KOLKEDO-23316 format. One record per residue: residue in three letters; x negated, y negated, z of N, C-alpha, C in turn. Coordinates in pm, whole numbers, plus 50000, padded with zeros to 5 digits. Layout:
// residues N
ALAXYZXYZXYZ
...
END
This chain:
// residues 514
MET594316900914123595586905314065595926914514003
PHE595726913313856595946921313733595336935213815
ALA594196937213803593406951013850594206960114023
PHE594546946514120595486953614227596876958314153
ILE597166954014071598396957013974598676972713950
MET597636970413877596936987313806596926992913856
ARG596136994213941595966999714052597007009114147
ARG597606996614245599247000814241600077010414138
LEU599887007114071601007014113907600577026513898
GLY599287028713914598627043913867599287049814036
THR598587043714173599067050914267600587057414300
LEU601397046314243602967049514246603277057614124
GLY602627062314042603177069413896602597083613970
VAL601557082514020601397098914113602267103214212
ILE602417093114295603777099514409605257099814329
LEU605577093514235606477092914115606657113114104
PHE605517112314032605497124814012605237135614087
GLY604587136214183604357145214277605927149614353
SER606797133414362607977140414469608807143014331
SER609507139614255609807144314118609587156114098
PHE608247161714095608177178814086608517190114190
LEU608527182814303608907188114447610437189014405
LEU611157183614411612197178314405613067185014293
TYR612527190214182613267198014036613037211814101
ASN611727214214162611767225214192612847234614322
LEU612487222914419613397227614528615417229114464
ALA615197218814423616767223014395616937229414293
ALA616487233814200616467245614100616237258914164
PHE615227261514253615647273714356616807273814468
SER617377264414476618457265314613619577268514559
GLY619987267414415621077270914388621227279714243
ASP622007284014224622157293914065623577285014016
PRO623387272613949624627269413820625217276213776
VAL625517292413732626157297213704626917307713784
ALA626427302313932626877316014044628217321814014
GLU628937310914015630457311514012630877317713891
LEU630357320413751630657324913645630027339813654
ARG629137341913721628617356413737629997363013799
THR630477358813881631697366513989632947363213946
SER633047355313839634257353613730634857365913660
THR636207369113691636777381813568637437375413447
ASP636847360913410637127356813280636767360213183
PRO637437368713091636537372612992635767363512912
GLU635757350112893634897342812839634047340312934
ALA633397340813040632967340913135631427343213086
PRO630927355213014629447358312961629647348412858
ALA630597342612743629887335612662629517319912725
GLN630117312212841630057303512881628787306012975
ILE628387315913038626937316513079625647316012989
ALA626057321412860624917320612752625277309512729
ALA626377302012707626257282212650625357279812763
LEU625897278412918625117271113012623487276012993
THR623097285812962621827288712980621067284112916
ARG621927281112790621267277212639620617263012656
SER621947259212674621967241912676620907235412799
LEU620747242412932620507236913028619007244113055
GLN618637254612939617267259812955616867269413063
LEU618007277613132617877280413254616927296613257
ASP616597298313101616037312413076614057310413110
VAL614177294613151612807292913134612197289113336
PRO611517293213354611257289713507611367278713540
PRO611417274413683612287260813701610437251913697
PRO609247257513743608277247613706607807241513568
LEU607977252813446607587249313335608857242613293
ARG610057241913342611167236513292611107221913305
TYR610407219013445609957206713495609507196013387
PHE608257203413318607557199813229608317193713091
ILE609167201313087609887200312945610857189713011
TRP611577187513127612177177313109611117165213142
LEU610267163313197609167153613226608607147313064
LYS608627157613006608517153112812609277143912764
GLY610667146312798612087137512765611817123712826
VAL611367122812974610937109013047609477101612993
PHE608747107812921607787099912845608017097212730
GLY609097103412680609797095112548610227084112505
VAL610297077712678610787059212677609497052912618
PHE607987058312594607017054812534607177053512370
VAL607947059812287608077060712181609537058812112
GLY610277056012201612017050212182612507065812184
LYS611957076312230613057089912209613137091112393
PHE613307083412487614057084412628615017101012621
ASP614647105712728615547120412738615537123612843
LEU616767123012956616857130813044617427143213075
GLY617537146412979618727158212934619947156912918
GLN620897165712951622047174912929622407173813067
THR623997170213105624717174813166625387189413163
ARG626077192513308626777204613241627667207113138
ALA628637195413170629547192213040629197183812956
SER627787188612875626897190012757627337171312739
GLU627087163812846627157151312808625567146412816
PRO624837138012762623287130112810623267124212934
VAL622557127212987622627119413123622037109013128
ASN621037102013045621237089112998622337081713005
VAL623547089112917624787079212879625047077213044
ALA625747090713093626197091213212625707081713349
VAL624037082713345623747074513423623587055713389
PHE623517052413310623627041513238624637036013263
GLU626237044613219627227037513231627737038413376
ALA626917044813495627067043113631626777027913655
ILE625737025813626624847013013642625697002713688
PRO625986996213598626826982213622628016984213741
THR629116996113757629486996113827628976997613969
THR627937003014001627037001114105626626986914108
LEU625986979714036625416970614058626396958814089
ARG627786962314061629196951414064629456954614179
LEU629756967514249629896968614366628976965314484
VAL627926972214501626716968214619626036956614615
THR625946950014465624826936314484626066929814562
THR627276922414553627696910714609627616915714794
ALA627546930414817627516930114947626156927514959
VAL625136935914934623916932914948623676918314981
ILE623626908814896623896892414890624496887715040
VAL625636890615024626706884215161625846888615240
ALA625506905315272625336907115400623656899815439
ILE622816895515333621716890815361622036878615406
VAL622436868915346622836853815395623406853715459
LEU624526861415532625276858915650624336864115743
GLY623666877715757622936884215850621696876615932
ILE621116869415809619916858815823620316845015922
ALA620986839815821621566830315905622036828016037
ILE622826839616053623726842216220622656848116319
GLY621656852816225620466858716321619226849716384
ILE619126840216289618716828916306619286815416441
ILE620606817216390621446808216535621126815816621
THR621356830116624621636833916792619996833516860
ALA619026833716772617876831316826617566815216870
LEU617876804616804617896795516833619146790016960
ARG619816799717000621036801617099620676813517218
GLN619466813717208619166827517283619656826217417
TYR620546834417449621056837717610622476829217589
SER623026823817471624026817617502625436826017460
ARG626426821117453627346824317453627756832117333
PHE627276826117225627106828317082626186842817108
ASP625096838017119624136851317103624816861317183
TYR625136863817238625946875117373626876883217307
SER627576871117216628656876517120628576879216997
MET627516874416951627016880316783626056895016867
THR625226896316947625106908816980625986922216990
PHE627166917317080627566922917071628726928416979
VAL628856923016878629626924616724628866929116642
SER627336927316640626596935516548626326946616599
PHE626156952316732626176965916777627126974216728
LEU628536967116714629476971916727630196974216601
LEU629446966116511629816967016364628836983616312
PHE627546981416378626496989916347627397003616355
SER627507006316476628037019916504629267025616474
LEU630287015716374631617025316310630487031316239
PRO631427040816164631557046016050632077043015923
ILE631607038415811632017032515724633657037215649
PHE633767055715661634607059315602636177051615698
TRP635817054815815636647044915945637417034015900
VAL636447022215890636167008015863637077006515746
ALA636657012815604637737017315505639137022115498
VAL639427025915553640497029915661641417016115675
LEU640747009915795641427000915856641266986215736
LEU640056986515652640336973715513641906980115451
LYS641806991315464642936992915316644276987715402
GLN644636993515516646036993215578646106979415622
PHE644916971915683645406957215749645386948815639
MET644276946615546643666938615473644666938815330
ALA644836951115296645496955315162647036957315159
ILE647706966715276648526971715253649536958315292
GLU649286958715439649706948215503649756933315523
PHE648796927215389648406917315357649616917215230
ASN649706922615174650306925615023651696922115081
ASN652136931215215653586933015203653806917815296
TRP652896908415382652836894915435653226884015317
LEU652196887015203652416876515097653866877715016
ALA654776889315023655856883415018657026876515068
GLU656566873015192657336859015252655796853915361
PRO655136844915316653896841115417654776836115522
SER654406838415659654716832715775654046838715889
ILE653976825115936652696832116092653536827716224
ALA653936838216284654426835416423653746825116513
PRO654286816816597653766808216714652586811316776
ARG652716828616843651856834316938650566833916834
ALA650586843716711649816849116623648926837416575
LEU649836822316583648866809616531648236807916603
ALA647966807116765647766803016869646576811116871
THR646756824816824645706835516861644326833016764
ILE644986829816628643796827116572643156816016541
ALA644296803216614643036795416652642206794616737
GLY642576803216841642086803616962640256813916921
ILE640556823916855639396829716792638656819516735
ILE638736814016629638216806316609637366793616619
GLY638526787316712637456778016825636666782116924
LEU636776795816963635516802217036634916803516944
ILE634406808916857633296811616741632626802216714
VAL633336785716687632786776816652632506769416794
ALA632826774316886632436767517011631076774017085
SER630936784517005629676787617055628866790816970
ALA629066788816861628016784316763627616775016817
VAL628056763016833627216746716881626956747217011
GLY627176757517071626626754817215627116741317279
GLY625786738317385625486726517443626836731417594
GLU626526720417644627536726017782628396725317810
ARG629356729717934630496735617963631666725917882
LYS631336709817920632246700717847632026699117710
LYS630886700517678631086698317502631046712217466
PHE631256722317535631956736317476633466740017437
TRP634076729017570635196732017546636246724617466
LYS635216708617478635866697817352635806704317243
VAL634626712517173634386715117040635576727917024
PHE635546735117112636896743217112638246736917104
GLY638856730217162639696723417146639746716117028
ILE639276707816967639236703016854639556713516761
THR638826723316746638356731816624640016740016640
SER640226742716739641486750916759642816743216682
VAL643126732316772643926724916756644026720616537
GLY642696718016514642496716816397642956731416329
THR642586742216328642976756216260644266755716273
ALA645226751016345646446754616398647396746016284
LEU647116730716312647516722916205647196730516071
THR646136729816038645846736715883646366746215837
LEU646436757315909647456769315906648786762215875
THR649236754115969650706753715946650676743815808
LEU650416738315796649876727715659650316736315523
LEU648986743715541648986756215405650376763915399
LEU650996766615507652296771315521653346762515470
GLU653476751515465654326742115428654436740315293
ILE653056739515260652956735515123652866751815028
ASN653076759615083652996775414982651356776314910
TRP650896775015014649576776514952649036787614937
PHE649326795315004649046811214977649516815014895
LEU650426812814789650896819914650650536807314566
GLN650156796714603649896786214490648436780514557
PRO647406784114538646146780314650645386771314487
ALA644656762914542644066749514511643366742714573
LEU642206738514534641446726514598641936713014525
GLY642176713814379642246700514328641386689914355
PRO641166682714295640146670014269639746661014413
VAL640686663114511640566656614655639486667014731
GLY640276681014755639786691214818638056697314760
TYR638056691714591636856695914557635886687714605
PHE636066671514560634986664014617634686665114770
ALA635846664014832635416667514985634526677815010
ALA634416691714949633606702514960632676702214918
SER632116694014787631186689714734630326680514803
VAL630876672514857630016659314972629426668115095
GLY630716681015128630196686715248629026694915231
ALA628846703415108627796710415070626786702214999
ALA626766687014965625386681314982625126675215065
ILE625456674215190625006670615321624376682815368
LEU625186692615369624576704415434623016709515369
ILE623216709315247621986714515155621076702915181
THR621056687315162620266683915239619696688315363
GLN620236683015453620226685015596619016698915610
LEU619596711115557618866722815552616836717115479
SER617216713515366616436713215265615006702015323
VAL615416688015324614676678715362615156670515489
GLY616366673315523616856667715674617596652715588
LEU618646647815655619366635115620618276621315629
GLY617446622315720616926608515725616076610815544
HIS615956618315477615206615815340616636609915262
LYS616566593615222617136592415171617576593115018
PRO616016594314940616416600814814617076616714780
SER616636625214848617446633914846618696635814882
LEU618886627315004620706626515014621506619014883
ARG620946606514851621466600314731621496611714632
ALA620626618814578620756623114488621726633814481
ALA621906639914601622886651014675624296649914617
LEU624476633814694625486626014661626146623214553
ALA624856622214453625416616114285625846627914209
MET625196638714244625876651814213627126661014254
ALA627716654214345628826655814370630036644914315
VAL629656635414280630296623514260630266628514096
LEU629356630914047629206637613912630446647613882
GLY630056659313971631466665813947632456666013943
LEU632776653814041634226647214059634546644013893
ALA633556633513864633786626613733634336638513608
PHE633776650913634633846658813541635186672513566
TYR635606668413658636576676513716637516681113595
TYR638526670913546638926675313442638506679713316
PRO637416673213255636766676213136636526693413118
VAL635766697113244635556708313272636696719213293
ASN637946717513373638836724813331639416727413213
TRP639166716813114639606716212979638656727412903
LEU637406724312946636796737612913637006751512953
PHE637386753013052638106765813097639266773313066
GLU639696766312967641016772312912640326774612732
ARG639116769912686638806775312566638376786012577
ASP637696794812439637266806012462636236810112465
LYS635436819112460633676820612497633746816612663
GLN634416818012760634076813912867632236815412927
PRO632236829412891630406830712989629536822112903
LEU629566820312790628796807812681629156798412752
ILE630166791612778630546776812854629926776112969
ILE630356784413059629546782713183627976786713171
PHE627346792113106626126788713120625736779613074
GLY626196769712947626146757312914626176746312998
LEU626856745213092627706740513222626326741813320
LEU626336752113329624996757813367623796744713389
LEU623326748713234622046740513166621796723813200
VAL623386721913183623836706813175623636704013326
THR624196712713390624416706013569622676707013603
ILE621976713913569620646711413605619636699413533
ALA620136695313406619526682213331620006671313447
CYS621356673313460621806659413569620916660413687
ALA621046675213733619816674613886618886665413838
PHE617596667713739617006662813706617106646813684
GLY617926646713610618276627313601618386622313713
ALA619006630813828619806619913909618206621513993
SER617356630114021616136627114089615096621414048
PHE614946617713955614106609413872614516593513912
TYR615836591313893616456580513915616346578014090
PHE616646585314138616776582814303615376583914316
ALA614296590414326613006590014365612246587514285
LYS610966577614347609736577014250608696583514267
ILE608196587814358607326597014369607666608114481
ASP606846620514512607266632514539608906636214500
ARG608996636614391610466643614330610776661314358
GLY609646670314389609916679614435610696683714509
PRO611416682214603612026681214736613566673114682
VAL613466664714628614766655614548615456667014446
VAL614456671414345614946677614276615296687314299
ARG614936695914383615816709014486616636710814504
THR616866697114598618256696214662619506689714576
ALA619186686214447619976681514390620686691214287
ILE619326701014260620106712514175620446722314246
LEU620366727714379621106736114459622436730714448
THR622806717214483623676712414567624926707014399
GLY623976709514282624636708114136625496721314118
ILE624376733014112624916746514121626276750914228
LEU625836745814369627016749514466628196739914439
SER628136730414374629636722814326630146729914203
GLY629366734314117629376742713985629966759514035
LEU629696761614137630956774614185631696769914245
LEU631926758814321633186753514392634696750614269
MET633886743614163634996742314064635196756814009
ILE634316768513998634836777813922635826785714070
LEU635596783414145636436791114261637886784514269
ASP637816765314270639176761914201640096769214120
LYS639146770013971639826778113876640646788213934
LEU639686797813962639946811914021641396812614114
MET641206799514179642736801314272644016794014191
ARG643536788114105644986783614027645146790813938
THR644466808613907644606814113812645746826213923
TRP645586821714052646356835614170647506837514122
GLU648256826914118649836828414074650376834813998
PRO649466830513834649716837613732649496851513770
TYR648296857013835647746871413869648846876113909
PHE649126870213979650186873814104651546881614014
LYS651916873413953653426875113862653456884313776
THR651906887813724651696896313613652206906413657
ASP652966920713567653566932613554652636940513633
ALA651456941613630650466953213638649916948813805
VAL650066938113849650146936613975651326933814086
ASN652066930714029653596929414080653676927414224
GLY653006912114220653326906214419651816915714501
ARG651196924414483650386933314536648886928414500
PRO648266917014525646846913314464646026922214514
VAL646026927414635645006929214708644716947914691
PRO644126954914612644476967614579643336973614644
THR643596986914642643186995614768642327008114672
ILE642687009014563641587022114468641197015014336
GLY640017021714284639657013714146638787005914154
GLN638437003813999637076995313982638406979913908
SER639146984813832640166973813777641706979213764
LYS642676972213734643996974513673644016975813553
ALA644106993313503644167001513369645036994013294
LEU646026988713350647696982013257647756966413274
LEU646566964313321646656946413318645776944813168
ASP646406936613084645886936712920646466922812934
SER645956906912983646416897712977645616891412857
GLY644506895012826643626888112735643156872312787
ASP643616873312923642786858712967642036860513073
TYR640566850813017639496858313080639436857413239
TRP640296843113311639946842513429641016851613499
ILE642406860413416643166866413552641716881813548
THR641116883713408640716893913418639626893913536
LEU638826882313503637536883913626638136882813787
LEU639536872113757640116873013903640526890113961
ASP641006899413894641046910213913639886921813947
ILE638956918513856637606921113926637326920014030
LEU637336906114092636546903114202637756906014328
MET639016908914294639986912114440639776924914399
HIS639236935514289639016949114337637616952314442
LEU636806937714436635636941214502635766939714629
VAL636986933314678636846928514792636866937014932
LEU637626946414923637696956515023636196966815036
PRO635886971714898634176974714942633466968215002
THR633556954214926632006944014963632116942915129
ILE633666943915173633806938915327633276949115395
ALA633606963415337633116974415420631546977915451
LEU630936975915350629386974315288628816963915387
THR629486951115367628956936215429628566946715607
ALA630296947015648630106945315814629166954515862
ILE628896969615782627546977815851626536968115803
SER626006966515698624536963215707623996950615723
PHE624946938915750624466926915807624126929815918
ALA624896936615991624496938116134622966943616164
GLY622536947116082620916949416101620266938216053
TYR620666930415952620376921215936620226907816054
ILE621196909916120621606900416236620346903816391
ARG619856914516396618966921616507617876921016424
PHE617536925516340615876917516289615586905516265
SER616546893216210616186881716222615926875816319
ARG616886876116444616986871816521615246874816612
GLY615246889916635613846891316696612406889316597
THR612636884116472611736880816444611676861816444
MET612796858916463612546845016465612406839216593
LEU612556850216711612056844816830610556848516853
GLU609756860916802608886860816782607776851916721
VAL608516845616616607946833316528607716821216648
LEU608826817216716609546806016800607926802216922
ASN607776819716950606726820417051605076817617004
GLN605276816916898603516815016834602826800416877
ASP601646799716898600966785416924601196779616819
TYR600846779116674601576768916568602886761116556
ILE603806772916667605606759916668605146753916774
ARG604306754816883604296748916997603356737516961
THR602116736016874601266729516826602396719616737
ALA603006723916642603996714916573604826707716639
ARG605596711316778606586703216797605516690616933
ALA604496696016983603926683017053603386675516964
LYS602846675416863602766667416728603786657216737
GLY604846660616754606366649016770607006653316612
LEU607056666416571607756666716454609286673816510
ASN609996668316402611536668016474611836685416446
GLU613226688916545613236703316536613356708716408
ARG614396699516345614796705316193613276711616084
THR612026701716105611196704716023610366717316089
VAL610206715816232610126728916267610706741116258
ILE611646740616248612836756316244612536759516058
MET612926748915995613436751115836611566753215772
ARG610746748115788609636740115717608156751315799
HIS608246756715905607136763815953607756777016026
ALA608756778716117609166789816165610266798516014
PHE611396793715977611926802015887611116806715778
ARG609886800915720609186805715609608426818815710
ASN607926816615794607096826515822607836840315908
THR609546837515914610356846915961610406859915873
MET610786854015718611086853815623609786866615554
ILE608676866315601607586875815556607996890015602
PRO608536892815719608716907415778609506908915716
LEU610716902115705612196902515633612376904315493
THR610696900715421610986903215256610986918215220
THR610046925015314610306941615306611376944215266
ILE612466944715387613556949615387614646941715323
ILE614186930215258615266927115123615096934015011
VAL613696935914976613206939914860613706956014858
VAL613746961314972613936977814930615416978514937
ASP616186966315005617626967214979618386971014864
PHE617426959114796617736954514630617516971114545
ALA616426976014607615976986314540617166998714548
GLY617736997914676618317008114708619737010014664
ILE620036997114604621096993614511621667002914424
LEU620657004614348620967018714258621207031114296
GLY621127035814403621397045814479622727049414486
GLY623607035114511624997035714516625467035414693
ALA626597036914676627167039914804628307050414824
ILE627607063014871628417075414813630097076014891
ILE629867068615028631137073115106632097060415040
THR631447046315009632497038014980632797041114877
GLU632067042714768632727046814634634187061214612
ARG633657065214733634507078214754635897075214775
VAL635757069114888636927060614952637917051114842
PHE637257041714775637757032614692637707037914569
GLY637717051214538637717056314403636807045614281
TRP635207044014335635097034414209633807050714160
THR633567047014042632097059113969631307055213952
GLY630337051914056629137045214035627907058114055
MET626787053414071625457057714109625847071814235
GLY626217065214300626257073414447627497086314373
THR628827084814333629297093114264628577102814228
LEU627907100514064627407109414036626207119514076
PHE625637110314196624727115314291625607127514377
ASN626587126814405627337135214471628477147214421
THR628137142814261628817150814188627757165314133
ALA626397155714138625017166814088624837172914214
ILE624817174314325624707180714397625917192014412
ASN627387189114426628187197014439628337205714321
SER627857202314201627617214214077626427218614066
PHE625037219714149624127221914089623927219213965
ASP624447204313956623687196713789622397190513817
LEU621227199713780619937196713783619467185013720
ASN620187182813634619187173313526619607159513581
LEU621237162113593621827147313638621467145213744
LEU620857150513878620067148213988619117144413929
MET618237145113866616777142413850617067131313762
GLY618207128713683618537114313654618947105213726
VAL619457105013834619667094913940618507091814006
PHE617777103214086616577104414136615497098814079
PHE615207098713936614527094413843614447076413877
LEU615917072313839616027058413810615827051113981
THR616417056214091616697048714204615237053914285
ALA614217063914275612707066614281611687053414230
THR612347053814120611347041314033611767029414071
MET613237022914093613657012714188612777008114303
ALA612647018514366612037019414529610557016414538
LEU609847022814461608317024114433608187011414386
LEU608857001514271608336991114181608996982914319
ALA609376981614422610516971614521609296970214616
ASN608456981714643607296981114736606436975314699
LEU606106975014535604996966314500605366954514512
VAL606646950114467607246931814462606866924314620
ALA606866937114714607076929814813605456930314853
ASP605046934814828603306933214851602666920714754
LEU603596916514653602966906514575604056891314634
LEU604956893614664605526881914762604736882214878
TYR604016892614932603676884615049602656873215062
SER601866874214958600756863714908601256856114857
VAL602936854414782603336839714757603616833714873
MET604016842214977605136836715084603526828415189
ASP603106836515224601676833515316600366832615230
PRO600016820115221598756820215176597406826815217
ARG597676825715362596396838215422596516848615366
ILE597416853515314596846865515241596976866715111
ARG596046871215061595436872114898595106886514864
VAL596046889614771596226903914707594526908114655
GLY594126920314695592476923914646591156917114715
ALA591706906714865590806903014923589736912614975
GLY590386920715018589306927515103588536936615013
LYS588386940514914587526947814848586136941814832
END
């Protein structure tokens, strides 16, 4: 394994060197950074040309200049990492490392949501092949995949920001709109559940009526302006999470896992008020990390109490339930922060922003208001990126799952009498994830490349914006700084994907063919 990794790292180093050398020279010969200054009538132009030539070393031929730049890259081994200066005489290191957190905040959320939703819906459509839900999701995925992201961003700004902010001034839903919303949700749920026509219309009716009654109740209690789960809503959601995780993990028939998961939900309810008291204290990141450790410890305790043997699945189920219950607790706190955030002068009753990474005028000093502001600025860009990318995950995971379900070992597992949940989750799903691993890992590597169009439309300054600036201004050092980081991540992602293959599939052994 170690020899394989070292060989791959050596190969990746050669690829990175060759690609960076070609890009540097092609970019250097394709444009002149001082072309505009040469034709300028400004009397200061010659001095500016001389200053740029000196700072960017434009008097050195590009092939030789590349090795000067490469020397700064190799300085990482002696603590003197240097990617050169931008045209504005700012260190490229500073510009890049200031943009990375912005890009991570913007794109990571969208990638995770796209992966989870895309794979989940893709697998459901494969299990419901040629059903109403399958045809509907196929249509939706192709539709979303074909939409230009800038057009999606404009629609989101208009309807999910401007119109929604106007609606919040006096929340109300007309009867026709209420019936339309309830009908759409009913169709989605009934199509996902599947079954015969009688079952379909029964699920549709129950879901539609339930949705209409729920929306009416939320409007009556002014929930949209004063949202909260409360202890009752939190406990109901935690119990639902416990049942769902147990079913997906080991099945509801595994009583120790179900009891341990439900115990975590009960513990969450017991600590509801103490945790909310802690949320009002200072140093919230440290408190949240401490609560995570306590949650994991409680999950281990519950697992050892309810299971005497084979504790692995029980521990896994309890930990996942505990973490999800903790996220529900944080969600409840953010929901109760909605009203004070809504009434701040910086927000002024319009909580869904259309541009920027945060509100510069918001200086509340409250950790939760600041966090909610950051999350609200993520809503529209995340939806825009997710809507485009998760369509690809739907199609690929559907096709892969259908291919796996037609394999001989799946038919053998069913012939042996294994229940359908075990066949799908323990055999089909694990093998479906093997080809999906490559796409997922490469997507995570592409995070640092940024989203040029999305960042531009929503006024974010990330890696995509730096790349666009470098191209437009012929800023070679900035271009190479962005390229070096993204190319390195892409190459390392391929190495990680190869290593994950051997972890996910015991039949694959790294270096077995030598």
